[in-house]
C-alpha positions, 0 to 999 in steps of 0.5 A: 474540632475539625477543618473543612476540606478543600472543594474536589479538584478535576484530576487526571488527563484533561483532553479538549474533545467535540462530541459526535454522540453522547457516549464518543468524542473526537480531538487532537492530544500531543503525542506524550500524552498518547504514551501516557494514556496507552500503554505500549502495546508490545510491553502489554504482552511481554509476561516477564515485564508485567510481573514487576508492573503495577496493579494499574498496569497489569489490569490495563494489559487484562483489559487489552487483551479482551478486545484486540488480538496479540501483535507478536509473532504476527504480521501486525508486530512486523508492520510496528517498525515499517510503520514508525519509518513511515511516521518518522519520514513524514515528521520528517518532511520526507514525504511532502504534504503527501502523507496521512495517518488516520485517527486513532480509536480508542475505549475507556472501560471505565467513566469519564472523571468530568465533563466542562460544560461548553468552551464557547456556547452553541459549539458543543466543544467541552473538556474533559478528563480522564481518571488516573489509572482508567484503563484506555484501549485502543481499539482501532489503530494499535499498529499506528499506537505501537509505531509510537511508541517506538519513535518515542522510546527510541526518536535518535533511531529515526533522526528525530528528537523529542522536543520534535516529537512533544510538538505532535498532535494525533488525532482521535475518537474516543468512547466510553460507558460500552461494555467489552461487547460493544468495544469488541465489535466495534473493533469488528466493524472497523476491520471486518466491515470495510471494503478493502481497496483493489490491488490495483486501484491501490497501486494506481494511487501509490505517487511512491512507486516507482515502476508505476510512476514509469508505467503512469510517464509511458502511457503519458508519453505514448499516442495513438490513433483515435477518431482521427487525433493522436492520444495520449495511452493515458486515456486508454489506461484501466487503472481501477481492475486486473481486468479489462472490461469487455465494453469498455475504451481501455486498452491495457491495465496499469497493472499490465503496464507496471508489469511491464516495466518491472520486469524491463528493469530486472528481466526474468527475476523481475516475475517473482520480486515484490512490490518492494523489491520491485522498486530496488534499484539494478547493481549500478543502475541509477534511479535518474538513469533507469526511469528515463532509459524504459521511458524512452524504450517503453515508449518507442515499443508499445508505439511501435505495437500500436496496431495490435494494442487498438483492437486489444489483442494477445499483447495487452495481455499481463503475461504478454506484456511481462514477457515483452518486458523481459525481451525488453530487458536485453536492450536496456544495457545492464542486463547481465544475462543472455544477449544483449539486444539493440534496440532495432533487434528487439523490434524486429524480434516483435515484428514478426509476431502474430498478436491475434487472440487465437489459439494456434499462437497462444495456446500453450505460451500465454493461454490456454483452451477450455473445453468450450475452446474459449482461449484464456489468458487469465494465466498470469505473469508469473505462470507464463511471463517466461514462457513468452520470454523465450518465445520471443528472443527464440525464433527458432524453438517451438514456441518462438515458431508458434506464436509468428505463425511458423 
């Protein structure tokens, strides 16, 4: 005599999703579900740990290795903790509403265990289930997944709690029924086919970069005459490119104006600072004080240079802007090297400069003459900013006399 078996039950991790093609869906899942579904990529590269892992975990690591790059000793791996810090600050309100993480792209290396009927007729919204032990790989967004694992492993390190993390929803897209080659292609398309954002445009969008904020405040404060009216320099600020267009109406690039802010803030050492380093304050200077001082000083300085700015003379070249910033640093009140300057002394040094884009003034200082006799200011701030500063601060030097036409 035999006993009847129970009807099959849906097992595995259940997700509510909406399809956007027959083999792919989108949705959100709780962070604990993501942690359970996609193992830590860092742990999957730990050969010693894998020796004691389950067969399913070892298989997952093997499949991941077919479609993902390694994390250990890579720039990707170095970015995990900063990414975790960014997410944690967003979760705790430090970014306000201005923060985001992209949906994680997941690949199920198996078939779905179950698909429900539409939950609401006509919406295409369904429940699906992933069979226990299925290998789910983050083919795009793996750094984010690693960051979530880091947060979940030690929430107190990031001023978070497990209770807060349990409420987090993570957006995702999930593909299934694809072979390894197709999964690799998705990885390639997501990481290579996209056009990266130009640095100048990205910088112009970064509302948290202090030096960019100050540069924008300066541009708002400076008024230039245009068609008989006073117009803010902001109207003539090139934010999308690191170079001025020959036929454009812009007078200076945001990157060059920001370079002036950086060198005014830090002096000569500002030429070699990274974006993150540039936003650190000199010893004894607060963010509030630096912001007020630089906005007032540079607004007055650029207003004094309005005439050479409008015809786009040498003054708008990045190297020249950086050199002017180094000179202006001596008038900030916190310069520790070199001779301190008053604003009047600084403006006097600038007033005698010949800003025309001519080789007799700028060749060998901030520009060079090519074989066709064309003056090129393309050397950049790091290459020529120091020479420009020396020429500005030392009127009797060779370069100082040169840019003044002596």
